[in-house]
N, C-alpha and C positions, 0 to 999 in steps of 0.2 A: 661688827661689835667693834666701841672705840676700844683704844690703846690703855693699855691699866696703869702704867707708867706717864712720864712727864718728866723728859729729860734736857736741860738745858744746859748748853758749853759755849766755853768763853776759855779768853788768851790771854796771858799777859806776856813780856818779854816779844821777840820777835823772831827769824826763823832767818834775816844776815847770818853772813858768815866774815864777814866785813866787817873782824872787832876792833885793826885799831881806827878803824871810823864809824868807830859809834856802836854794833849790830853789839847786841846783846847773849852773854854767855852761855846763859836759860834763856832755855822756851817752854812753856809751864801751859796745859793747856788742861781746865778741870770739867767736869758735869754737876751738875746735880742734880739730882733724882727725886721728884716726890710721886705717890703717889696720884692720880690725876683728878681721884676725888679731892685730893687732897688741896690739888692746885693753888684753891684759891689765897689759902696758907699764905704762898708768898705774896701777893699782894697787900695784906694782911700787912706782914714784915717789913718793906720796905715805905706803907705808910707809917709807923710807929716810928724807924728810926727816922722819916720826916720832918717828924711831929715832937720829936725828942729835939735834934737837931738843928727847928727850925725851919728847918727847907720846907718853900714852898709848895702846896700839893702839885701834888702828879712833875716834881721838877725832878730831872731819874739826878738818881745817887755813881757819882763814878766813884769808887776807889782811891787813884792815884788823885782825886780832888781834893780828897779831905785829909785834917788834921788828924795827929796819933791820935788827939785823946776825942776825934769825933768817930774814928774806927775802927776802937773796939770798944766802946755798945753796939758794933752793927757787931763786928766780927761775935759776942756777945749773943745777941740776938739770934742767930743763926746757927751757933755752937748747943742753943737749947731748942731747935727746931725740927719740926718734925719731915724733915729731911734726910738723905747722904750724901755725902761730897766722893767722887774718886776723880785723884792727878795723878797724871805723869808729868813730871818734871823730865827735861833732855837737856842734856851739858853738850852742847854745837861742838869746843873742844877737843870731846877724847872719842867723836866720829871715827870710825875707821872707816877709807874712802867716800868725807865729807862735800868731795864732787861730784855726787852722784849724788847729795839730798840740798843740790843749788839747784839741781834741775825742779823745773817749775812745778811745782804743789808737793813735791819728791818729801819734804819733811814731814811738812803740815798734816797729807794723807797718811803716815808713816805713824806718826805721833796720834790718830784720831783711831786709829784702827788699834791699837795697844786698848787707848780709852774707853771702845764701846766695847771690847774687846771685858773690860769690866766691867763699866755698864751690864751687860748680861746676864755677867757670874751675881752678880744681884739679887736679878731676879731669880738665880737659882736659889739663890741661899735663904731668900725672903719673901717670895710669892707665898700665901695660903689660897686657903681652895675659898677662902668668902671673900676673895679679891676680884672688883669689876672687871668688865672688860673680857679680852683675848688675851692678854697677857704680855701683849707687845709693847716696844715705846714710841710714843713719840719722841721723837726728839728736835731739838728747837736749838739751832748757833744764832749767836748772832756778828747778824750779814756784817761783811770786810766786803770793801768792794776790792780789793785783787782777793778775792778766794772763788771760783765757779764751785758752786754750788749743781750743778751738772756733772760734771764733770769727778765731783766729789761724790754722787748713784754712781754714776760709773764703775768707778776703784774700787768702791764697794761690791757691784753687782761681778767686776769679775773674781775677788776676794771669796762672791760667794759659790761660783762655778769653780772655781781650784780647790776650798776648802781646803783639803786633804791635799794636795802638791803642797800648799803657801804656807800647813802647817795651822791655816790661820784656826782661833781658841774662840769667835766671836758664836753666840749662839742665833741664831739665821730665823728663829721663831720672835723671840723677840728682836732683834734690831732686824727690817723694813725696810731697805733705801727709802724704798716711797715712799714709808716717812716722814722723810727730811726735808726740812723747813727752816729760811735764816729772816728770822725780820731782826731791826730796830730795836738797837737793847735798847731807848724809852721806850717799846713798844708791850716788853712784855715784863715782866719787874722781876721772875724766873733772871735773866739774864745778867739783872745788876745784881742781884747775888753769886750768878757764878764768877760774874768780875770781879764782887768781891774774892771769892774765895781761892783762884787764881790768879791775884794781885798775892793775895794775905800769903801763899806758901810762895810765890816769886818772896817777895821781900828779905823770905828767910834763905833762901841760897844765895843773893846777890850783894855781893858784896860792892858798899860808899867807901871808903876813907878803912878799908879794913877790918868793916864789922859786916852782920848782916840782922835785922831784925826777926827772930823769932817767933817773939811774943803773938800771935799773927796762927802761926800756925800749930804750938800748943794749945792754944782754947780750941780751936777744930778737931782737936783728936773726935770730943762724941759724937760727933756726925761723919764721922770718914768711915769710911766702908771697910770692915774690919769679918774675917772670919776664924774663928778657934784661935784666938788671940793673937791673931796673927795682921797686922795695918801693912803692910814692905811688903809687897808686891800685890798683894790686893786695893784696895783704895786708896792707897801708895803705892807709884814704883818710880823709878829710877833710872835711867837709860843714857847709854849705854850702858852693860855691867860694869865697865870697868871704874865706874862712877863709882863702885862702894869701895874703893880704897883710898879714894878722896876724904870720900864719909868717914871713914874709920881712921883715918887724918887729927879727928878732934877738931879740925882748924874753921873752926862756925859753926859746923855743922853738929855738935853735941845734943840740940833738939831733937835729933835724930836716935840717936840711941835711948836717948833719955825719956823720950815719948812715946817713938811709935817699935819699939824695940820690944 
């Protein structure tokens, strides 16, 4: 049987720790979750935005290349679409033993683990007996040349084998490593939407000249995965735990308390 969900994953920021040489302090990984039966809607959404912005047909939408006034209608379309999102935001300066996360793929894979936990919880909370498919997710990453997706699958299989030992909270009926794929962003419209979501939240935490741009993050609330009125820890996860103190400081993070608490 085919998968029930399609999950598109992209990132914003980088995995580096050389902050004095330009590495980003934040690394953001986002998933866009759609039912397989609604996947065509991702194509139509991107087509509508291209037409609205006057972009050529089949051209790629890269959030970083758009002006603020172009990003707003794009985010508005996403916020009313038949999809859900989950995002993990990592503040690297507060990671304990940062040298461990500078090892090959360590930070990326660990963030993927947290994200896929939430993707599988989404199925738990939103699946219905009318869904087609086998209840699993086809997981599509935006292809990055510096990432080995073969090694990512191997990592996830090791987590599956050690679920109890490592306190892994992924539902393996939903997340199947063999159903992980990677495509160029311009070949799947859902990846371009994931890029906009990841970038939207990245701009909400990245300071530039002492300010952040939180409007995109606020606008996305209708499609952020939540459960029983809770967004934080579900569709929006900050990591490590020490970030909570930073968020409570009110220093450019009022949007978290105002919108997602």
